[in-house]
C-alpha positions, -999 to +999 in steps of 0.1 A: +653-430+198+634-446+227+634-435+264+653-466+273+682-456+250+682-420+262+707-410+288+687-389+313+711-397+342+728-363+340+696-343+340+689-321+370+652-328+372+646-303+401+663-275+381+642-284+350+611-281+371+622-247+385+630-235+350+596-247+337+577-230+364+597-198+359+589-200+321+551-203+329+543-166+324+560-164+290+541-195+279+509-178+289+503-201+319+494-187+353+504-216+375+522-250+370+521-278+396+534-313+395+515-344+406+526-380+409+512-403+382+498-428+408+462-439+403+436-419+420+422-448+439+402-430+465+386-408+438+374-439+420+354-449+450+339-414+452+330-414+415+313-448+419+293-436+448+284-404+428+272-427+399+252-449+422+234-418+436+225-407+401+244-375+405+263-377+371+256-352+343+261-376+314+289-354+300+317-373+319+340-400+305+320-431+314+350-454+321+360-448+357+393-465+353+403-440+325+392-412+348+414-423+376+444-442+362+469-420+343+486-451+328+455-456+306+463-422+290+500-427+286+519-459+292+544-459+321+538-423+333+562-408+358+544-375+366+515-352+356+520-315+349+489-295+359+484-260+346+460-232+355+449-201+335+430-173+352+400-158+336+378-127+341+350-124+366+338-089+358+321-075+327+333-040+319+307-017+305+280-044+307+248-036+288+218-032+310+186-053+308+156-031+303+119-035+297+113-046+261+151-052+257+158-079+283+191-097+282+204-131+291+238-140+305+265-165+297+285-179+326+321-165+329+335-198+316+319-190+283+333-154+280+360-147+254+375-175+232+365-211+240+388-220+268+394-255+254+414-239+225+432-215+249+443-244+272+453-266+242+474-237+229+491-232+263+498-270+266+512-271+231+536-242+241+546-262+272+551-293+251+574-274+227+593-259+257+599-294+270+607-310+237+633-284+230+652-296+261+642-333+260+634-343+224+624-379+235+600-369+262+566-386+260+536-363+267+498-366+265+480-334+271+443-330+278+417-304+289+384-311+305+373-332+275+401-357+284+397-387+305+414-377+338+396-356+364+412-322+361+403-311+397+418-342+412+451-337+393+452-300+402+446-307+439+473-333+441+497-310+422+493-281+446+474-258+422+447-253+449+423-271+472+390-287+463+363-263+475+329-271+489+315-257+456+334-285+437+358-259+422+396-258+426+403-227+446+438-213+442+454-190+468+464-166+441+434-165+416+405-179+436+384-203+416+384-183+384+408-206+367+407-231+338+426-264+344+446-287+320+471-314+325+499-333+308+507-369+316+544-375+309+573-399+314+595-371+330+604-380+366+595-347+381+593-342+419+556-337+430+545-305+446+530-303+480+491-300+481+477-267+493+467-269+530+444-239+529+407-248+529+371-235+530+370-239+568+335-236+582+322-215+553+291-229+536+281-198+516+282-217+483+260-245+496+235-220+511+233-199+479+229-227+453+196-219+436+184-255+433+202-273+462+225-291+438+254-288+462+241-316+484+271-315+507+307-301+508+322-310+475+292-331+465+272-320+434+240-335+421+245-326+384+208-334+377+199-304+398+227-281+388+216-251+366+250-251+349+244-286+336+207-282+329+212-251+307+235-273+285+209-301+280+191-303+247+157-317+257+126-304+274+129-292+310+100-308+328+103-292+362+085-258+364+104-247+395+137-254+376+125-233+347+119-204+371+153-210+388+172-207+356+161-171+354+180-153+325+209-178+324+216-188+289+246-210+296+260-221+329+257-207+364+283-188+385+264-184+418+286-208+439+317-190+427+303-154+430+295-159+467+328-175+475+348-152+499+380-164+482+369-148+450+361-114+464+377-086+444+394-110+420+392-103+383+418-113+358+423-094+325+459-104+315+449-133+291+438-115+259+419-143+243+397-147+274+384-111+276+347-109+270+326-091+244+298-076+265+272-081+237+282-118+234+283-123+272+251-106+278+230-107+246+195-094+239+170-123+242+145-116+215+170-117+185+182-151+197+149-168+192+149-167+154+186-170+148+197-194+121+225-220+126+248-199+105+240-167+125+245-186+158+279-198+147+289-164+136+278-148+169+287-175+194+310-199+176+341-186+193+326-193+228+325-225+247+288-219+250+285-230+213+295-267+219+259-278+224+245-258+194+219-232+193+189-252+206+197-250+243+205-213+241+173-206+223+152-227+247+169-209+277+162-175+261+125-184+258+125-193+295+142-161+304+116-141+285+089-159+305+109-152+337+108-115+329+072-117+317+082-097+287+050-087+269+069-075+238+080-112+232+044-125+228+042-123+190+076-139+185+067-167+210+035-173+191+054-177+158+076-203+174+046-221+188+030-222+153+060-228+131+090-242+150+096-279+143+114-286+176+090-298+203+112-285+232+111-250+217+073-251+213+070-265+249+093-237+263+072-211+243+040-225+258+054-221+293+066-186+286+033-175+272+016-189+302+039-168+325+034-137+304-004-142+300-028-119+282-056-125+258-034-128+227-011-154+244-041-175+257-059-174+224-028-187+206-024-215+231-060-224+227-058-225+189-026-245+188-038-270+214-064-281+189-037-292+164-006-300+185+004-336+182+033-338+207+022-349+242+049-329+260+040-297+242+003-303+248+010-308+285+028-275+287+000-258+269-026-272+293-005-261+323-001-226+308-039-220+313-036-229+349-006-207+354-024-178+338-055-183+359-034-180+391-023-144+382 
């Protein structure tokens, strides 16, 4: 039966919306807001400007029309249902990083089960709740792998405001929330956008390690540690390598310093609770982990979506950051045997940071046989770095 042949004239849409928002908790959803399904015309101009500046990460949907026009996701949409799920910000009983047993850290968005699965599950529950009442409803659900810009939908739907750190900040949960949305043909009344704002606060902009927050709500993804840790190739910039520190995936600095997040930690979503050993793993065991071992250890986390190579490269950089002398023999093995140039290049940089006769001798020996120009460049720079110590 089509929508046209369905009698919706007797439906109290405002009551349906109230009932849906009351049902949110039992559906595992922390907040539901309603947005109109009008095109996000002003956003398209901002995205175009963002692209022209070279600020995109490359992970986005390339079609700006799809990102800003809900009708390209579902024909004749009437409203968009935006949902938010709160996640933890604190790691209980976190293992400590110690000399000879240094640890990396995954960003909070990678703690617990991959949030994409959790969001899809909650949207499926919501779809079932709606279909039970309106069997002919049309719905198209998506998480951040979908075309629409989640933050724009959430802001219009009254979930929160768009912070200077480019996160949606909710009055209830701060910015520790995952976002998803459902484009639908249900004529639901839109919610009022949140009027609270960041005010004069610029703590996030001031604290960004690389200056990636080039202005309020403006992010240069090419400088953002969160995006850089997810890239697969060689990281050319030595300052960036140092700035990454022990981050294996993502960066939380701009959210940690946000006053709206102070004291906020959410533990009521069971799938999102972290395993401390997964969230803050020992670095050395990561270096020689097979694909199978990586999937077994990290496959349930959103950090696994780019595979093991970025995590291993970042772990090598972290060992260099710590100047961990106990890692030298493992790094030399990677330099000698690993087939991936970006891994050999990272190992060269780390050995240069750590220094010592054994590290320098290995770099000298491998330089005589290394064929990759990028790796050779890192080896040559490593000598200079060591000489400065």
